N, C-alpha and C positions, 0 to 999 in steps of 0.2 A: 208641800210637806207630805200630803197624802201619797204622792208618788214615791217618796223616799221610803215609806214603810209598807208599800203595797205588797211586797214579797218577803218581808223580813220575818225571821224566826224568833225575834226577840220582842219583848213588850214594846208598844202597847198591844201588838197582835200576837197571840200565843198559838202555837201549833195545836194545842189541845182545846181551843175554843170551838164554839159551834160553827157549822159550815157557813151559816149566814154571816158570821163575823170574819170569815177567812175565805172569801170567794175570790180565788186567784184568776187572773185573765188566762185565756187559752195559750198553750205553749206555741212558740213560733214553729210552724211546720217546716219540714225539710225543704231545702232549696239548693240550687247550684251556687257555690261560693268558693272563691280561691284566694281570699285575702290573706289567709294564714299559711296555706301550703306554699305560696311563693316565697314567704320568708323562711319557711322550714321545709326544705326539699325532702327531708326524711319522712315527713308525713305525706303519705301518698294521696289520701283522700281527706276532704274536709270533714270536720266533726259534725257539721250541720247538713251534710249531704245525704242523699237518699240511701246510699249503701251503709254508711256508718250509723245512721239513725235507725236502721232496720226497716225502712219503708219498702225496699226491694224484697226482703224476706217475707214481709206480711202480704205483699202483693202476690207473690208466687204461691204462698200457702193459703191464700184466700182468707186472710184474717182481716179484722177491722184495721183500717189504716191508722186510726188514733182512738183506741178504746176508751180513753178517759176524757175525750174532748166532745163538745157539743151535746152534753147530756142535759142541759138546762132547757127550759121551754122557749127561750128566745136566744138569738144569736146576733152579734153585731157584725155587719158586713158593709164595707164602704162607708162606715160612720153612721149607719142607720140600724135600728133594731128590727129583727125579723123573727117570725115564728119558725122555729127550727125545722119542724116536720113538714111544713107546707110552703115555705118560702120559695124553694127552687121550682116547685111544680106550678104554683100560682103566679109567680113573678119571674118566669124564665127570661123573657125578653128584657124586662126592666133590669134585672141583675146583670145580664150580659151587656146591656147598654151602658150601665155604670162601669163595667169592666173595660169596655172600649174607651170610655172617657179617661180612665186612669192611664191607659196606654197612650192616648192622644196627648194627655198632659205630660207624660214622661218624654214623649218624642219632642214636645215643644221645649221642655227643659234642655234636651240635647242640643237643639238649635240655638237657644239663647246662651248656653254654656260655651259654645264655640267662640263667643265674642268676649265674655267677661267672667269666665270661670275663676280667674285668679282673684277677683275682688269678692265674689260671693260664693267661694268654693264650699264653705261650711254649710251655708243655707241650702245651696243646690244639692249637696250630698245628702243631707238629712231629708229633704223633701223627696228626692228621687228614691231614697231608701224606703221611705214610708209608702210611696206609691207602689213600689215593687212588693213590699210586704202585704199590702192590701190585695194585690192581684194573686199572689201565691196563696194567701189565706182563702180567697174565694175558690181557687182551684182545689185546695184541700177539702173545702166544704162539699164540693161536688162529689169527690171520691168517697167521703164518709157517707154522704146522703145516698149514693148508689148502693153502698154496701149495707146500710142499715134500714133503708125504707123501701127501696124498689125490690119487688119480688115478682116474678112472672106469674100471671094468673091470680094474684092475691086481691082480695076485696079491699076497698078503701072508701072513705066518705066521699072522696072526690074521684071516683072510678073513671068517670068520663074524662076529666082533666088529666088524670094520671096515665090513662091509656094513651093520651097524645104526647105525654112527656118525653119518652124515648125518641120519638121522631123530632120533637122540637129541640131536644138537646143535641141531636145529631146535626140539625140544621144550624144551630148556633155554633157548634164546634167547627163545622165547615166554614161558617162565616169568619170565625177567628183565624182559620188557616189562610183565608183570603186576605184578612187584614194584616197579619204579621208577615205573610209571604215566606220566602225560603231564606235560609242562612246565607246562601251565595249571593242573594240580592241585597243584602244589607250594605249600606254605604261604607266607604273606606274608613271614615272617621269612627264609625261604630265598631267595625271589625278590628280596628287598631287597638281596641280595649283589651284584646287578647294578650297583648304584650305590655300592658300598663303595669309598672312596678308599684308596690304598696308605698304610699306616702302618708304615714301617720293614720292609716285607715280612712282617709278621705279620698273618695273616688268621684270622678265626673259622672254626670247622668248617663253618658254613653256606656259606661261600664255596667251600670244597673240595668239599662235597657237591653244590653246584649245578654246578660245572664237571665233576665226575665224572658227573653225569647227562647233560651234553652229550657227554662222551666215550662213554658207553654208548649213547646214541641214535645217534650217528654210527657207532660200531663195529658195532652190530647191522646197519645198512644195509651197511656195508663187508663184514662177514662173509657176509651173505646174498648179496651181489653176487659175492664170491669163490666161494662154494659153488655158485652157479648156473653160473659159468664152468667150474669144475672138473668139474661133472657133465655138461657139454657138452650141455645141453638136456634132460637127464633130470629129471623132476619129482621132488622130494624130498617125501615125505609124513611127517607126524608120526603114526606108526602107533599109538602108545599113546594119544595124544590122540584119534585117530579112534575107537579101540576104546572109549574111555571115554565120549565125548560123542556120537559119531555124526556129527560135523561134520568136513569136510575142512579140513586145515591143511597148506599146502604152503609151500615156500620163496618162491614167487612171491606167494602171497596174503599171507604175513606181511610181505614187503617192501613190497607195495602198502599194506597197512593201516598199517604203522608209518610209511611215508613220508608218507601223507596226514595222519596224526595230527600228525606233526612239522611239516609245512607249515602245517597249521591252527593249531598252537600258536604257531609263529613269526609268522604273520599276526596272531594275536590280540595278541601282544606289540607288534607294530608299530601295531596299531589303538589300543592303549592309549596309546602315545606320541603318535600323531597327534592324539589328543583334547586334548593340551596344547600343540600347535604353533599359533602364530599364522600367519595367511595370508602375512604378509610374510617369515616364516622358513622357508617350505616348501622352498626350494632349499638351505638351509644345514643344516637339521636332518635327520639320517638316520633310518632306520627301525629301527635295531638299538640296544638299550639298552647293549650291551657289545661290545667288539671280538671277543669269542669268538662271539657271535651273528652278527656280520658274517662271520667265517670259516666258520661253519656254513652260511650262505647260499651262500657261494662254493663250498664242497664239494658241496652239493646241486646247485647249478647245473651244475657240470662233470660230476658223476657222471651226472646225468639226461641231459645232452646227449650224453655218451659212450654210454650205454645206448641212446639213440634211434638213434644211427648204427650201433652194433654189433648190438644185439638187436632193433632196429626197434620199440622201445616208445615211449611218449609222451615228448616232450621236456619240459624244465623249464617252458617257456612254455605248453605245453598243460595241464600240471597247474595252473599259475597261472590259466589261462583258466577251467578248470573250477571253480576255487576262488573266483574273483572275479566271474565273470559273474552268479551268483545275487545277489551283494551289490549289483551295479549295477542289475540288472533288478528286484530286489525279490522274486524267486521263492525258493521253499524251497531250502535248502542240500542237496546230495546226501548220502546216508548216509555215504559214505566220508569226508566232511569234517565229520562231526558234532562239535559242540563249538565251532564258530566263533561268536564273539559276534555277536548279531543287531543290537545297537544300535551305530550309528555316526553321528556328527554330520553327516558328509558322505561318503556312500559313493563317489560319483563322484570327488570330489577325493582321497579316501584311495586309491582305486584307482590314479589317475594318479601320485600321490606314491609309492606303493609300487613301481609298475612302473618309474618313472623311476630311483629310487635303487637298485632291484635290478639294473636293466640296467647301471648304472654300475659295479657290482661285476665286470662282465666284464673289467675291466682286469687282474684278478689271475688269471693263467693257471696251469696246472698246473706250468709251469716258471719261474714268477716273472717272466714277461714280459707286456707289454701285448698284449691281444687287441683287434683292431680290429673290434668288432661293428658299427660304423657305426650305422645306424638299424634294424637287424634287429628289435630289440625293439618298435619302433613299428609295424613291419609286422605283427608278431604281435598287438599290441594292437588294430590296426585290423581284422584279419581274424578274431580270436578273441574278445577280451574284449568287444567291442561288436558288437551285432547289425548285420547289413547294413541299409543304408538308415536307420539311426538317426542322431540328431544326434551330432556329434563335437565335444566341448568338453572343455577341461581347466579345471575351475572355478577352481582356485587360481591359474591364470595371469591371471585377470581379462580385461579387454578392451583391454589396452594395445596400441596399434598396430593394432587391428582396423579402426578407421575412418580410419586414415591413408591419404592418397592420394599416390601417387608423382607427383612434379612433372614428370617428363619420360618419354618412351619409353625412354631409356637406363636411367633409374632403375628403371622397371618391368621391363625386361629383366634388369637386374642382380639384382633381387629374385627373379625367376624362376630365374635361374642359381644363386643361392644355395640355392634350394629343391632344385634338381636336382643340385647338387654339394655333398654334405655335407662339413663341415669335418673334418679329421683329428681323431682322438680326443685330447682334452685340449689341442687348440689353443685360442687365444683365442675363435675363433668357436664352438667346441664348448662350452667352459665357460660362455659367455655366452648359450647358446641360449635357455634359459628366462627369461633376463632381457630378451631382445630380441625373442622370437617369441611369437605368440599361438597359440591352438588351431588356427586356420585355416592358419597357416603351417606348423605341425607336421604337419597333415593333408597339405598339399602335399608336404612332404618325404617322407612315407610313400608318397604316391601316386607321386611321381617314382621312388622306390626300387622300387616294385612294377613300374612300367612299364619300368624299365631291366633287369629280370631277363630279358626276352625281346626282344631287339633286332630279331628277324626278323619281328615282327608276328604272333606266334602267337596262339593262342586266348585266353590270359589277357589280353593287350593288347586284343584286340578286345572282349572282354567288359567290361573296365573302361571302355574308350572308349564303348561302347554304353550302359553304365549311366550314364555322365556325360551323354551326349546326352539320355537319357530324362528327366533331371531338370529339363530346361528346356522349357517350352512358351510359347506366345504370351502366355498370361495371366500366367505367372510372370515373364516378361521385362518386362512392363508394370508389374509390382508392385515391381520392384527399386528399392531406394534407391541413393544414390550409393555408399555403402560396399558394398552388395550388388553393384552393377555393377562396382565395382573388383575385388571378389573373383572375380566371374565372369570378367573379363578375365585376371586372374592365373592362374586355374584353367586356362583354355584355352591360355594361353601356355606354362604348364608342360607340359600334355599335348602341345601342338604341338612343343615342343622335344624331347620324348622319343619321339614316334611320328610318324605320317604328317603332315607339315607342311601340305601342300596340302589334304588332306581336313579336318583340324581347322580350318584358317583359313577354308575355305569354309563349314564348318558354323557357325563363329562369326559370319561375315557374315550367314548366313541367320537366325540367332537375333537378331542385332542389328537386322535389318530389322523385327522384331516391335515394336521400341520405337515409341511414338507419334511422329508427325511433329512435334508441338509439345512434345517432351520438354524439360525444363529445360536451360539452357545447361551446367550442371554435368555432366549426363549426356552431352551432346554432346562436351564436353571429354574425358571419360573414354573415350568410344567412339573418337574420333580418336586419342587417345593409345595405346589398345590396338591399333588398326589399324596405326599406325606401328610399334609394337613388333613386330607380326607381320611387317611388311615387313622389319625388321632381321633377322629369322630367315631370310629368303629369300636369304641370302648363299650358300646351297648351289647356286645356279644354277637354281632352279626358276622357273616362269613366274609372274610377279608382276603381270602386266598387269591382270587382273580385280580384284585387290585394290586396286591403285592407282586404277583407274577408279572403283570404288565410293567410295573416299575422296575423290577429286577432285570427284565429283558432289555429295556431301554438303557439301563445303567451298564449292562454287560457290553452292549454294542459300543457305547461311548468309551468305555475303558479299553476295549480292543484298539480303537482308533488312537487313543492316547499312548498305548504301548507300541504301536506300529513304528518301526524304524524309519519308514518313509514319510511319516507325518512331520511337517515343518515345525520348527520351534515356535513360531508365532501362533500356529494352530494349536499346539500343545498348551501354550500359555492361556489361550482362549478357552480350551476345553477344561482346564483346571477349575474354571469358575463353576460350571455345573457339577463337576465331580466333587469339589470341596463343599458345595452346597448340599450334595447328597449325603456326604459324611456328617455334616452338622445336623441335617434333618433326621437321619436314621438314629443318631445319638439321642436326639430329642424324643424319638419314638421309644427308645429303650428307657429313657429317663421318666417318661410319663406313663408307660405301660405298667399295669399293675399285676399282670399274670402271664406275660409273654403270649398273649392271645391274638396278636396282630400279625401273625406269620413272619415274625422277626427272622426266622431261619432263612426265609426266601430273600430277605433283604441282604443277608450276608452270603452272596452268591459268588460264582466263579469270576465275576468281574474284578474282584480283588486280586485274583491270580495275575491279572494283566496290569492292574493299577499299581500295586506296591512296587514291583521291580522298576517301573518307569518313573517313579517319583524323584524329584530333586530333594535336596536336603530340607528346604523349608516345607515342601509339600509332604515329605516323609514325616516331619514332626506333626503335621496336622493329622495324617493318617494314623500314626501311632497314638496320638492323643485320642482319636476316635476309638481305636481298639481298646485303649485303657478304659474309656468310659463304658464301652460295651461289656468288658470283663467285670468291671466294678458293679454295674447294674445286674449282671448275671448272678453275682454273689448275693446281692440284695434280694433278687427274686427267689433265689434258691433258699435263703433263710426264711423268707415269707412262706414259701411253699412247704418247707419242712415243719414250720410252726403251725401251719394250717392243716396238716395231714390228720391231726387229731380230731378235727371237726368236719372235714370234708367227707363226702361219700367215696367209696372205693373207686367208682368210675371216674369221678372228678379228679381224684388223686392220680389215677393212671394217665389221664389226659395231660395233667400238669407235668408229670414225669416225662412223657413223650415230648412235650415242648422243650423241656430243658435238654433232653438228649439231642434233639434236632439242632438246637442252637449250639450246643457243645460240639457236635459233629461238624457243623459249618465252620466254627472257629478253628478246630484242628486242621481241617482240610484246606482252607483258603488263607490262613494267616500264619500258622505256626511254621510251616516250611520256610517262609520268607524270613521270619525272625531267627530261626536257627542258622540260616545262611548269613545273617547280618552280625552274628555274635562275635566273629573274629575281626571285625572292623577296628581299625586303629583310631577312628573318630566315631565311636558309637553314639547315637542320639540318646538324649537323657531319658526319653520315654521308653526306650527299648527295655531297660531294666524293669520298669513298672509293668510293661506288658508281659514280660517273661514271668514276673512274679504272679501275675494274674493267671497265666497258664499253669503255673505250679499249683496254685490253689484249685484250679479246674481239675488237674490230674488227681489231686488229693480227694476232691469231692466225688468225681466221677471217673475213677481210674479206668473203667472199661471203655471209655470213649477215646482214650489216647491212641495214637497210631501204634502199629505193631512193632516198629523199631524202638519204641520206648518201653515196651513190656519186658519183663513182668513187673518192674518197679518204676513206673513212670515218673514219680516224684524225684527219686534219686537220679534218674536219667536226665531230667531237666536241670536239676541242680548241678550235675556234672557238666552240662553244656554251658550254663551261664554263670556258675559260681565257683566250681572247683577246678576247672581246666586252667592250667597255667598260661595258656595262650590267650585267654580272654583279658581284655583291657581292664586294669584295676578300677577305673571309674565305673565300668559296668558292674563289676563285682560288688563294689561298695554301695551301690544303689540297689542291687538285686537281693543280696543275702539278707540285709536288714528287713526288707519286706517279708521275706519268707520266714525268718527267725522270729518274727512277731507272732506267728501262728503257734499257739501252745501245743497243738496236736503234732505239728511237724517237729518241734523241739523234743517232745516226748519220744517220738519215733526215732530220732537221731540218737537220743540218750540210750535207748534200748539197744541200738546197734553197737554202741561203744563197748558193750560187754563181750562182743564176739571178737574173734582173733583177727578178722580182716580189717582193712582200713575203713574205719567208721566214718559216718557223715560228720560226726563231731570233730574228729581229727582233721578231716578235709576242710571243714569250715574254718577251724582255727588256722590251718596252714594258709588258706586263702586270705584270711584276715592279716596274717603276718606278712604275706607277700604284698598286700595292699599298703600296709604300713611302710614297708621298705620302698615301695614305688609310688607313694602318694604324691611326690613332687613331679610326677609325670602328668598330673592332672593340671592341664593348662587351659585357660580360657582362650578364645579366639584372638584376643589382643596380646597374648603372651603372659598375662599375669596369672598368679597362682589362683587356683579354684578353692574357695572356702567350702564349697559344697562337698568336695571330696573329704576334707578333714572332718566336717560334721558327720558325714556318713560313716567314717571310720570310728568316730567316737560312739555313734549309735550302735554300730556293729559290735564294738567292744562291750557295751552295756548288755547287749543281747546274748553275747557269748558267755557272760558271767552267769546266765540262767542255767547253764549246764552244771549238774551236780557232780563235779569231778575235782578232787583235790589237786591232781597234777595240773589240770587246766587252770584252776584258779591260782595256783602257785606260779605258773608260767606267765599268766597275764599280770599278776601283781609284781612279778620280778621286773617286768618291762615298764609298767605305766602307773604303779601305785606310789604313794609317798614313801619317804625314806624309812620310816618306822615299820612299814609293811615289808619293805625289801629285806630288812634284817631278820624278820620273824617268819616270813612266808615264802621265801624264795625257793626255787626248785632245788637248789643245792643243799640248803639246810634241811628241807623236807626229805631229800634223798639220804642225807647223813643220819637222820633219825630212824630210818627204816633198818631194822636188824635182820630181817629175813632175806636171804640171798635171792630167792625167786621173786619176791616183791620188788626188790631193787632192779632186777633184770626187766620186769614188766614196766617199771617206771622209766627206765632208760629208753626202752623201745618206744613207749608212747611219747615221751618228750621229743625224741628225734623225729618221730612221725609228725609232730606239730609243726616243726620248722621246715621239714622236707629238705630239698636241695637248696640250701641257702645261697650258694654261689650263683645258682641259676636266677634267684630272685634279685640279687644285687648287681648282676652283670650289667643291666641297662644303666644303672647309676654310675658304675665305674667307667663305662664306655662314654657316656654323655658328658662326664666331667662337670656336671652341674654342681655348683658349690653346695646348695641346699640339699640336694640328693645325696652327695657324698657325706655331708654332715650327719644326716639321718642314718645313712647306712652304717658308718663307723660307730655311731652311738648305739644303735640297736644291737649290732653284733657284739659290741663291747659289753653291753648289759648281759648278753648270753654268756660270754666268756667269764665275766665276774661271778654272776649268780649261779651258773651251772658248773663252776670249776670242779667240785668233787665228782660230778657226773661225767664231765669231759675227761677226767683223768682215767676213767675206766677203759678197758680194752675195746669195748664196743664203740665208744664215742671219741677216743683220743685221736683217731684219724681226722675227724672233723676239726679238732683243735689244731692239729698240725697244718691242715689246709688253710685255716683262718690266719695262722701266723705267717705262713709262706705267702698267702695271697694278699693280705692286707697290711702286714707289718714289715715284711722283709722283701718287698719288691725292689727292682733295680732303681726305679724312679718314683719318688714319692712327693715331688714338688707340687703336683696338682692337689694332693691330699693334705697339705701342711695344716690348714685350718681345721679340717676334720680330725686329723691325727692329734693335734695339740689338745683338742677338747675331750677326746675320748681315750687317749693313751692311758690315763690312770686306771680305767676300767680293765684294760688288757693286762697291764702290769700286775694289778692285784689278783686278777683271775689266774694268770700264769704262775704267780708265786704260790697260790694255794694248790694249784694242780701239780706243780713240781714237788711239793712237799708231801702230797698224799698218794701220788702215783706209785704203784708197786712194780710196774713192768718197764715203764719208760721214764722213770724219774730223772735219771742222769741226762737223758736227751732233752727233757723239758727244761732242766736247769740250764743246760747249754743254750737253749733257745731263749730263755729269759735273760741270760747274760748278753746274748747277741742283741736282743731288742733294747736292753737297758743301755748298753754302751753306744749303740747306734744313735738312739734318740737323745741320750744325754749330751752328746757332742752336737747332734743336729740342731737342737733347740737352744744350745748354749749361746748367749749373746757374745759378740766380738769383744766388747768392753764391759767391765764389771758394772752392773746396775742392779740395785736391790729390787727395783720394780720389775725388771725382766726376770730376775732369778726367782722372785716370789711366785710367779705364775708358770714356772717351768713344769711341763706335764709330768716328767719323771719325779720331780719333787712332790707334786700334788698326789701322785700315786703312792708315794712312799710315806706320806704323812698320815698319822692316826691320832685321834684325840686321846685314846687309851691304848698303850702298846699291847700288841698281840704277837704271839710267836710267828704267825704267818706274815705279819707286817715286818717283823724283824728279819725274816728271811729275805724279803725283798730289799730291805735296807742293807743287809749283809752283802747282797749281790752288788748293790750300788757302791758301797764303801770299800769293797775289796779291790784296792789298787795294786797293780803289779808293776815291777820294773823300777829302775833307779833314775831314769831320765825324767826330768820335770815335764809334764804334759804342756802342750800349747795352751794359751789363755789360762795360765796358772792362777792368776788372781780371780778370774771368774769361777774356775773350778773350786778354789778354796772358799769363795763366797757361797757357792752352791752347797758345799760340804757344811759350812757353818750354819746355813739356814736349815739344812736337813737335821742337824743336831739340835738346833734350837726348837724346831716345831715338834719334835718327838721326844717324849720324856722317858727315854729308855734308861734303865738302871742296871742292865746286865754288863758287867765290865768286859766280858768277852766280846760283846757287840760294840761297845763304846771304843775299845782300843783297836778295832779294825783299821780305822783311818789314821791311827796315831803315827805309824812309821812314816807315812807320806807327809804328815804335817811336820814331823820333826825334821825330815830331810829338807822340806821347803824352808823351814825356819833356819836351818843350818846353811843352806847353799845360796839362798836368794836374799839380796840386800834391798830389793825394791820395797819402798815404804808400805804400799798397799798390801803386798804379799806378806810382809812381816807382821803387819797389824792384823790381817785376817788370820794368819797362822797362829799368832799369839792368842787371839780370841778363841779359836777352835781348840788349841791346846789347853787353855784355861778351863773351857767347858768340859772337856774330857776328864781332866785331872780332878776337878771339883766333883763331878758325878761319880767317878770311881772311888774317890775318897769317901763320899757319902755312902756308897754301897758297901764299903769295907770298914765297918765300925770297929772291928776287933783289932785291926792292925793295918799295915800298909797293904795296898792292893797288889796281890801277886801278879795279876795280869799286867798291871802297869810296870812292875819290876821286870817281868820277863821281856816286855817290849823294849824297855829302856836298856836292859842288858844286851839284847840283840842289836839295838841301835849302836851301842858303844863298841861291841865286837866287830860289827860290819864296817865301822868307820875309823877304827884305831890305826894309828900310823899314817893316816892320810889327812883327816880333818879333826886332829886332837883338840886344838884350841877352839874350833867351832862346836865340838861336842860339849866342852865345858861351858861355853856360852849358852847353849840350849838348855843344859842341865841347870844352870843358874836360874833360868826362868821357871823350870819345874820345881826347883828347891824353894823358891819363893812361895809357890802355890801349895806344895806338899813336901816338906823336908824329909819326912819319914821314908818316902819312896826312894829318894836319892841316897839317904843314909844307908839303905840296904845295899846300895851299889858301891860303897866305899872300897871294899876289898877288891872288887872287880876293876874299879877305876885305878887304884894304886898298882895292881898287878899289870894293868894295861900300860901305865906310865913306865914302869921299870922295864917291861918287855920292849917298849919302843926305844928307850935309851940303850938297851943292850943290843938291839938290832943295829943301831947306828954306830955303836962302838966309840962314841966320843965322850963318854962319861955323862955327868948330869947335864940335863937340858934346862938351864936356868929359866928360860922364857916359858917353857911348857910347865915347869913346876910352879912358877908364879901364878899362871892361870889356874892351875889345879888348886893351889892354896886359896886363891880367891873364892873358888867354889866351896872349899871346905869351911871357909869362914862362915858360910851361910847355914852350916849343918850342926851348929851347936857343939856340945861336948864331944860328940863322935868326930866331928871335924877337927877340933883342936887336938885331940889325941892323935889323929892321923897326921896332922901337921908336925907334931913332935916326932913322930916316927919317921917322917920323911927327912927331917933335919938330922936325924941320927944316922942316915945312910952315909 
């Protein structure tokens, strides 16, 4: 029961009671244990271990190992009470004898458990655990006693005994080392406890014995370390051992001997585990078989590093160097490391594996925090484990990435930076290091770390740099493969980044000069890439002229060979590798440079004069893309330069301006002539327009740098070359001009020019846009499909043109491409009609004609190609002009253009290919011609004749062979003549259409009459003069043709005309109707008398008043007919006439009576 409440915080024992009532037993001291960490791998170290409990921290800081323990007068050790302050001094041999007994007892339990552990597992476990705790407690007591009691030179009641205590303790510790032996000598059944899995926290005695051995090994080193600190440098000798054997045994020698044996045994355990590790698992499998061994490695690492700093002894890595170097070199192992296994399947791979995983244990500090060792362990491995000048490889890393070539200078520079800037401990870059790096990259990281230790250029830096220089001779440079050359460049870039840049870069150039002049293109690619990377490092403001000149000279020679006509095609293909790499690299230089301080003008050298003309299409795209990048970066640098002029000193500003002028001069000299020669190509590269726009902006910013043949207005000259010239391909224009017109300053300059009398840039830009609209279907992709890019560029072009502040221009654009409501209010024709001043009208005519230029020159390619879509667009665009510009085209200045359009597009001999285009756009032409013919003052008659010719031609041309309301409804002439609200100009067009001539019925009479009926129905005309125009033809058709469809259609048309005329003449019969009917009777009397009466019967039903007005004429016509025949009364004819009179009411009856009286 007492045990149950021994440590309780509840009654009957209160935490506030007197100390005598709450005397708790000593806390269990730290020890090696892995019973919980095996179940929970996430817990790296056990909570009862030396690191987690803070024992390591207190040891290194020279603090009391357990400040709250052993403060009473007596202490219980091995079940007996002892005086705390004198027990260890007075009873040294006795206590260590009891300690040995407990070890013997535990060993006997191990032997007995091998036979019947299953039956007595619980008892054996608890007994073995108790024995282990007693031994660990005794070791802890020794440590506390050394810290609290022993002081060098202090007085003590037992001075004589105490003076002998350090020697006695040393002898007893030596005896313990002989008793327990070494880890490697433990039997197999005990070492197998490393792999025992937790079984309900019940472990065999072998497990406890193994971990007790670990505690004893570590405690011996800890006690010897404390003893040395307490003795303050005095050497402790084992006097009795010396007297018996004659050999010296000191605390230092025992520490060294025991430490080396322990390191040797731990390395042997790791070697045994490495023999079972696959190469692919080396990064995941650790070198310790048990978490306790891992903790022991950590304890040794920190203890030895602390002793190295405090006592100036060897560091942990020096010990590892002495241990592992013979293994790598194959030399005999030193005597101090006797017992290390000599057989290893891969000594070099094992060494790197052990060093790597050992160094990673540096995360566990003495205060349970991460220690950022960086790559210190690699530096040690470089300088100690491997001999100088020997090969540096990590075999189990393989050669992954060793032959990989960086694709650009920036990539090469980033790789060098990654080697010079180690990732933080346990960051993704750090944890993936061995997955992503090879031996050479790890070597570069170590080298960069070494060079960074002395930034002032001290002796170590100069020695390392000189040693690197000495490794490369002319012979070795000539023997380098591509991978070797890549590694050479990466090495020198890393060194240049860490130390003297100019010196290292100059040395690299000297060594690269040793390469043969006919080196493979791949080598040349790498050389240029490396040189450009070195240029990127010169951002520090150093002189880079020599470096750039060397690179420019090499590029020039290669470009000449590429241009040479005698160079074989296979050789040219190979040479493009380094040339293309040069373009990419120089582009990166421009993109990363902040002030054009890297002699960029020298990189844009005469080599491009040779390169550009020799490029194939794909190569040319790359070259123009490079040029576009350079021009864009120049604009960026220029804006930065101008913005910085306010803060820079005048001298600095002058230098910056000179750099910009030098780059601009290089661009004009080596690139622009080729672009200008390429502008008339029928297959211009897409980047050509972008590059030309860049040169336009260059001419705008620095006009004085432009060539002499572009002066005095370089911007306009370039725009003429690439945008306004009619010979330039539309695709080039639609990409080029939008770039330029986005610049507000350029637009403002063009708008100012428009006020002058000469052809302005504004007019030329609009004319170019109009030409591109008409020729946009010439934009074909390589597979023959239409290019949407061209259409998008045209729309963007249009939006930019609208930025011009000109009413004529805006009216012109809206007339072509704005919604219908805009067309009615803002078209050029209406705007022209509203102008009252004659001089202003003349200016507007001139400007409008200037906008479209020679329109037939623009549309000729479409007419020749017969492309349906191109023809459709051509007829539609020109039709818009004819319709909306009709008042303007009717003037003497512009009417010749109208006549050319009619003769060229509407009245050619053969229009079969244009049927679809004509059908869709003919209404525009008819409406425009109708307006022009009605307002023209000089050529009105001729225009009306042209309108009639066009109308008659296409009325018959598009008339279907058989009557069909569907075909008639979409007839282009009908669509052109229809209006929602009747207008005089529309009526003029309909008058032209309805004005039939002659007596002979036309062919396809039913179709013609159906067209006529549809025309009358769609237009709500109320003018009797217009409505009665087709009436004679309708009456003749109704009179002469008996075909059912003809008579039906004629009757419907007659009804529509009669009803509308009657509605228009509210005061009486329609005079126009009477006139037409009277003429109809007079023309047909004596020939078709009976048919006349039949037709008039139909009219009488619809409007009797009109026919009543004709009674005198009809009666006179009847009597004249009878008189001419001379046969008296014609009974049949009179009967037909009487039938008609019966429909006319009283007037008719009166006339019947009069006839009967004859």
